[in-house]
Structures are given as structure tokens and as C-alpha cells.
C-alpha positions in Angstrom: 46.2 62.5 45.4 48.0 62.0 48.8 44.7 62.5 50.8 43.1 59.7 48.7 45.9 57.3 49.5 45.6 57.9 53.3 41.9 57.3 53.3 42.3 53.9 51.6 44.9 52.8 54.1 42.8 53.8 57.0 39.8 51.9 55.7 41.8 48.7 55.3 43.3 49.1 58.7 39.9 49.6 60.3 38.5 46.5 58.5 41.3 44.3 59.8 40.8 45.5 63.4 37.0 44.7 63.2 37.7 41.2 61.8 40.1 40.4 64.6 37.7 41.7 67.2 34.9 39.4 65.9 37.3 36.4 65.8 38.5 37.0 69.4 34.9 37.3 70.5 33.8 34.0 69.1 36.9 32.3 70.6 36.1 33.7 74.1 32.5 32.7 73.8 33.3 29.1 72.9 35.7 28.9 75.9 33.4 30.5 78.4 30.0 28.9 77.4 29.3 25.4 79.0 29.0 22.5 76.5 25.6 21.5 77.7 24.3 25.0 77.2 25.0 25.1 73.4 21.7 24.9 71.5 21.1 21.8 69.4 24.2 19.9 70.5 22.3 17.3 72.6 19.9 16.4 69.7 22.8 16.2 67.2 24.7 13.7 69.3 21.9 11.2 69.2 22.2 9.0 66.1 19.3 8.4 63.8 18.5 4.7 62.9 16.0 2.8 60.9 14.1 0.0 62.7 11.6 -2.7 61.7 9.2 -4.8 63.8 9.9 -8.4 64.3 6.9 -10.3 62.7 5.2 -13.6 63.6 4.6 -15.6 60.5 3.4 -19.1 59.6 6.7 -20.7 58.4 5.2 -24.2 57.7 6.8 -26.0 54.8 4.7 -25.4 51.7 4.5 -26.5 48.1 3.4 -24.2 45.3 2.0 -25.4 41.9 0.8 -23.5 38.8 -2.9 -24.2 38.2 -5.6 -23.3 35.8 -9.1 -22.2 36.6 -11.8 -24.1 34.8 -15.6 -24.4 35.0 -17.2 -27.5 36.3 -20.0 -27.0 33.8 -20.1 -25.1 30.6 -22.5 -25.2 27.7 -22.4 -24.0 24.0 -25.9 -23.0 22.9 -26.5 -24.6 19.5 -29.8 -24.4 17.6 -31.7 -27.7 17.1 -34.1 -26.2 14.5 -33.7 -23.8 11.5 -35.2 -20.4 11.2 -34.7 -16.7 11.8 -33.8 -15.4 15.3 -36.8 -13.5 16.5 -35.7 -12.5 20.0 -32.5 -12.3 22.1 -33.7 -12.2 25.7 -30.5 -11.8 27.8 -27.9 -9.2 28.5 -24.4 -10.2 27.4 -22.1 -11.0 30.3 -25.0 -11.4 32.8 -25.9 -14.2 35.1 -28.6 -16.5 33.8 -30.5 -19.2 35.6 -31.3 -22.7 34.5 -34.6 -22.6 32.5 -34.3 -19.0 31.4 -35.4 -18.4 27.7 -32.4 -16.9 25.9 -33.2 -17.0 22.2 -36.5 -17.4 20.3 -36.4 -18.8 16.7 -39.5 -18.0 14.5 -42.3 -20.2 15.7 -45.1 -19.8 13.2 -43.8 -22.6 10.9 -43.4 -25.0 13.8 -46.8 -24.2 15.2 -48.3 -24.9 11.7 -46.4 -28.2 11.6 -47.8 -29.0 15.0 -51.3 -28.4 13.8 -50.7 -30.6 10.7 -49.5 -33.4 13.0 -52.6 -33.1 15.2 -54.8 -33.3 12.1 -52.9 -36.3 10.8 -53.3 -38.0 14.1 -57.1 -37.3 14.2 -57.4 -38.8 10.6 -55.4 -41.9 11.6 -57.5 -42.4 14.6 -60.7 -42.2 12.6 -59.4 -44.7 10.0 -58.4 -47.0 12.9 -61.9 -46.9 14.4 -63.5 -47.8 11.0 -60.9 -50.6 10.4 -61.4 -52.0 13.9 -65.2 -52.1 13.5 -64.9 -53.8 10.1 -62.4 -56.3 11.4 -64.6 -57.2 14.4 -67.6 -57.6 12.0 -65.7 -59.8 9.6 -64.4 -61.9 12.5 -67.9 -62.5 13.8 -69.2 -63.5 10.3 -66.2 -65.8 9.8 -67.0 -67.6 13.1 -70.5 -68.2 11.8 -69.0 -69.2 8.4 -70.8 -66.3 6.7 -67.5 -64.7 5.5 -64.6 -66.2 3.7 -61.1 -66.6 5.2 -59.6 -64.2 2.7 -62.1 -61.5 3.5 -61.2 -61.8 7.2 -57.5 -61.6 6.4 -57.9 -58.5 4.4 -59.9 -56.9 7.1 -57.3 -57.8 9.7 -54.5 -56.4 7.6 -56.4 -53.1 7.1 -57.0 -53.0 10.9 -53.3 -53.5 11.7 -52.2 -50.9 9.2 -54.6 -48.4 10.7 -53.3 -49.1 14.2 -49.7 -48.6 13.0 -50.7 -45.3 11.3 -52.1 -44.0 14.6 -48.8 -44.9 16.3 -46.9 -43.1 13.5 -49.1 -40.0 13.7 -48.6 -39.8 17.5 -44.8 -40.0 17.0 -45.0 -37.2 14.4 -47.0 -35.1 16.8 -44.4 -35.6 19.5 -41.6 -34.6 17.0 -43.6 -31.5 16.1 -44.0 -30.6 19.7 -40.2 -31.1 20.3 -39.4 -28.9 17.3 -41.7 -26.2 18.6 -40.0 -26.4 22.1 -36.6 -26.0 20.4 -37.7 -22.7 19.0 -37.2 -21.4 22.6 -33.6 -21.9 23.5 -33.3 -22.1 27.3 -30.4 -22.1 29.7 -29.6 -25.7 30.6 -27.4 -24.6 33.5 -27.0 -21.5 35.7 -23.9 -19.4 35.1 -22.6 -16.4 33.3 -23.4 -16.0 29.6 -21.0 -14.5 27.2 -21.4 -12.6 23.9 -24.3 -13.3 21.6 -22.7 -14.6 18.4 -26.0 -14.3 16.5 -28.4 -11.4 16.8 -32.1 -10.8 15.9 -33.0 -11.2 12.3 -30.3 -13.7 11.3 -31.1 -17.1 9.8 -29.6 -20.1 11.6 -29.6 -23.8 10.7 -29.8 -26.8 12.9 -26.5 -27.6 14.5 -24.7 -24.9 12.4 -23.4 -22.3 14.9 -22.9 -21.6 18.5 -25.3 -18.9 19.6 -23.6 -18.2 22.9 -21.7 -19.9 25.7 -22.7 -20.3 29.4 -19.9 -20.9 32.0 -20.7 -21.9 35.6 -18.8 -19.6 37.9 -19.8 -20.9 41.4 -18.7 -23.4 42.3 -15.6 -23.5 40.2 -12.6 -25.9 39.8 -8.9 -25.3 40.0 -6.8 -28.0 38.1 -3.1 -28.7 38.5 -0.6 -31.6 38.3 1.7 -32.8 41.0 4.7 -35.1 40.8 4.0 -38.7 41.9 6.2 -38.2 45.0 3.8 -35.5 46.3 0.8 -37.8 46.3 1.0 -38.4 50.0 0.8 -34.6 50.6 -2.3 -34.5 48.4 -3.9 -37.2 50.6 -3.3 -35.0 53.6 -5.6 -32.3 52.0 -8.4 -34.9 51.9 -7.7 -35.8 55.6 -7.7 -32.1 56.6 -4.1 -32.3 57.6 -3.1 -29.8 55.0 -4.7 -26.6 53.8 -4.8 -24.9 50.5 -4.5 -21.2 49.5 -4.7 -19.6 46.1 -2.4 -16.8 44.9 -4.1 -14.7 42.2 -2.2 -13.0 39.3 -2.3 -9.7 41.2 -0.6 -11.3 44.2 -3.7 -11.4 46.5 -4.4 -14.6 48.4 -7.6 -16.6 48.8 -7.4 -18.4 52.1 -10.6 -20.3 51.8 -10.0 -24.1 51.8 -11.4 -26.1 48.9 -14.8 -27.6 49.5 -13.9 -30.8 47.7 -11.0 -32.6 46.2 -10.9 -34.9 43.2 -7.8 -36.8 42.2 -7.5 -38.5 38.8 -7.6 -42.3 38.9 -4.1 -42.9 37.4 -0.7 -41.3 37.2 0.5 -40.1 33.7 3.3 -42.6 32.9 4.9 -40.2 30.5 5.2 -37.2 32.8 5.0 -39.1 36.2 2.4 -36.6 37.4 -1.0 -36.8 38.9 -3.9 -34.5 37.9 -5.6 -32.9 40.9 -8.9 -30.9 40.9 -9.9 -28.6 43.8 -13.4 -27.2 43.9 -14.0 -23.8 45.4 -17.1 -21.8 46.3 -16.7 -18.6 44.3 -19.4 -16.2 45.6 -17.4 -13.0 44.8 -16.2 -14.4 41.4 -12.5 -13.8 42.2 -11.7 -16.9 40.2 -12.4 -16.6 36.5 -12.5 -19.6 34.2 -9.4 -19.7 32.0 -7.2 -17.9 34.4 -3.9 -19.1 35.9 -3.3 -19.1 39.7 -0.8 -20.6 42.1 -1.9 -23.3 44.5 -0.1 -23.2 47.8 -0.3 -26.2 50.1 0.9 -26.1 53.7 0.3 -27.8 57.0 -3.2 -27.2 58.5 -1.9 -26.6 62.0 0.7 -24.0 60.9 4.0 -23.2 62.6 4.2 -19.6 64.0 7.7 -18.2 64.3 9.4 -14.8 64.6 10.9 -13.5 61.4 13.2 -10.5 60.8 15.2 -9.0 58.0 18.7 -10.4 57.5 20.0 -6.8 57.5 19.4 -6.7 61.2 21.7 -9.6 62.1 25.3 -9.1 63.2 27.9 -11.8 64.0 30.9 -12.0 66.4 32.9 -14.8 68.1 29.9 -15.6 70.4 27.3 -15.9 67.6 24.5 -13.8 66.1 23.0 -10.8 67.7 20.7 -7.9 66.9 20.1 -4.4 68.4 16.6 -3.9 69.8 15.2 -0.4 70.6 12.6 0.2 73.3 10.0 3.0 73.4 12.5 5.3 75.2 15.0 4.9 72.4 17.4 2.8 74.4 19.4 0.2 72.5 19.7 -3.3 73.9 22.0 -6.0 72.4 20.0 -9.3 72.0 21.7 -12.6 71.4 19.5 -14.7 69.0 19.3 -18.3 67.9 18.5 -18.6 64.2 16.9 -21.2 62.0 16.5 -21.2 58.2 14.9 -18.5 56.0 11.3 -18.1 54.8 10.3 -15.8 52.0 13.5 -13.9 52.3 13.2 -13.4 56.0 15.4 -14.9 58.8 13.6 -17.2 61.2 14.5 -16.6 64.9 14.1 -19.4 67.3 15.1 -17.6 70.5 16.0 -14.1 71.7 13.2 -12.0 70.2 9.4 -11.6 70.5 7.0 -10.5 67.8 6.4 -6.8 67.7 9.8 -5.8 69.1 11.7 -3.1 67.1 15.2 -3.9 65.8 17.7 -1.8 64.0 18.2 -2.6 60.3 20.0 0.6 59.2 22.6 2.6 61.2 24.1 -0.4 63.1 27.6 1.1 62.9 26.4 4.1 65.0 25.1 2.3 68.1 26.2 0.1 70.9 24.5 -1.6 73.9 22.8 1.0 76.1 23.1 3.9 73.7 20.2 6.3 72.9 18.9 6.7 69.4 16.2 8.4 67.4 14.4 5.5 65.6 12.1 5.6 62.6 10.2 2.6 61.4 11.2 1.4 57.9 7.7 2.3 56.5 7.9 5.8 57.9 11.5 6.4 56.6 10.3 5.3 53.1 7.6 7.9 53.2 10.1 10.6 54.3 12.4 9.7 51.4 9.5 10.2 49.0 
């Protein structure tokens, strides 16, 4: 039992001696090793900051209005004759051209009616020829006093009735031709056709149902209303002193200017607004009838200025300043002259150029002339992910 106790004491004593030796060794190493020679110390002393680039943006004053997209031309296809739908000759949702045959209504009945009208015209013409000859004969006999006045009058009346019957038969023939033409329903305009509301084999009556609808998609119109006080600005669009842009529901921008402008001829006295219509070429069909967009109107010349995030701006007794960082990571204090804001960004009149990098995060770590490790705000966002 005594031997065991001595062994334990000796182990504890040896452990304490080893620990003290290690501690003394680290202390002496820290005293004898130069500061510059310690690995990683130089990199750790350089602060890390987040920077962004100063942008150049068009900060022209602008107005924004909610607008609706509407077709300049649209047509509901409605049958003009009755019958069964024999053919549907288009693909739903496709582009159709003016004159294309879209529906065919049974034609046999209307072809037969046309033949009847032709026969009726031929009969009327034959009766007219006979009545005309008889009238001319009675007229000659009457001049020689071989025929009575009443006989001549009856002959003339028959002749005039026959002449009227020919006119009526010709009109009936034209109506039969029109009815036959209406059995082929053609596209009256070019545009995109929608769903077929009636399919093959269904019976339709004249003026009873809309078979399909065609909407013109290029060009297309954007309609909106402006307060009466903005009328002068609308006139500048017509004079090419202002430009228009369209903001789509997904946030994308169409920068093409309107090809034409139409302003209503009077101001709505109840709302004190004026209806305005802009016409746009729509080759890629970005604008869809029935949709809502924002119309943005600004100066045609544009006013380019430097814009930065407000987070980069600091203030002291001498005014506003920012910290710029060059390609070598050196910080420079820049005094700046500020204007108003634009889309949440601060407009800079003097002191910065577009493309320069300025610190927006880590400002408390730096001063003029210091060295930093800089990451662009987009790069830092990716690292965070």
C-alpha cells in the first residue's frame, strides 16, 4: 500500500514539471520571435470591408402611370347563316391572316338555293323578252290604230311587271351568292385567334353565337389616363422631347418609344383626367391584350449622374464624405457634394466618378490611407450563400 502511494505522488509531480516546462517554452518563444515573423499576423491585421461600384444612371424626373394593354383591332366571329359546322380550319391560339378560311358551314343547301335563284332569273328574263316583244307589237298597232288603247295598256303593264321580276330575280340571285359566301367564315383581320367555341358537327344559327375571337397583336395599344396638369408633359412626347418606357408585370422594361400617340379630344370633367393611347410595335409579343403595365415618361435627353448607396455616406463638421478603395486596396477619403435621391440611391454631384469602388460595410474599421481587403457587394452575397 505504501509503494502505491509513492508512485501516485511521483506521477503528479512529473506532470506538473512537464506543464511548467511547456509554459516557459511558449513564453520564451513569444519574447524571442520577431513580430513580423509570426505567421498570419500581417493578413489578420488588414480589415475586410464590403464595397460597391458607383453607378452612372439616368436620373431625369419621370412620371409613372398604370396602363392597360388593348388591341387596336379585335373581331368576334359570328355566323351569318344557319347550318352545321363542317370544318374548323385553324389551330387554336395561332396567328391567322386576313382572308384565311376559318370555319365552313354546310354548303349544299346554299348551293341549291343559288341554283334555284339562277333558274328563277332565267325564267324571269324569258318572260321579260316575251312581254317586251308583245308590248312593242301592240305599240306599233296602236300607232296605226289597229289596236285599242286598253290592249296597249295591258301589254305595257305586263311588260313592266316582267321587267321588275327580272330585277327581283337578280337581287335574289345576289342574296343566294352572299349566303353561300357566308358559309365560309374568313378572318376579317390579321391577328391571334383564340379558342374555338363551336366545333365540327354542331348546329349554329345566324347571329346566335361567337365562334371564335381574333385579336390584333402587332401593333398594339397601351391606354392610360393622366391628370389634366400633366397635359403639357404628354405634348412633349408628341414633340419628341419626352420618351416612354413600359414596365411589365415581371419588372422587365421595354425601352422602345411609341410609334404613335393619340390623345382623347376632351378631359373627363368628373375625374379631371385625359385619356392617352400609345401605339407600339409588338414583334415579339411581349405586350398581351388585357394585361396591365406601367408607363414611365421621362426627358428624351436624359440626365446622367453618379449614384451610390446611402450606406456609404458619412458626415462630419465639414460635410459628407465616403471612403474609396483603389485596386491596391488603399483607402482614400473623398469629400462629396450630394443632391437628392433616385430609386433609393443617393445622387452625387461632385467627388466621385462612375465605376469607383466605395465602402458600404466596415466603415468603422478604416481611415484615410489604410489598407483593406475588399469584396464587391455581389461577391459577398454569394459567399454568404
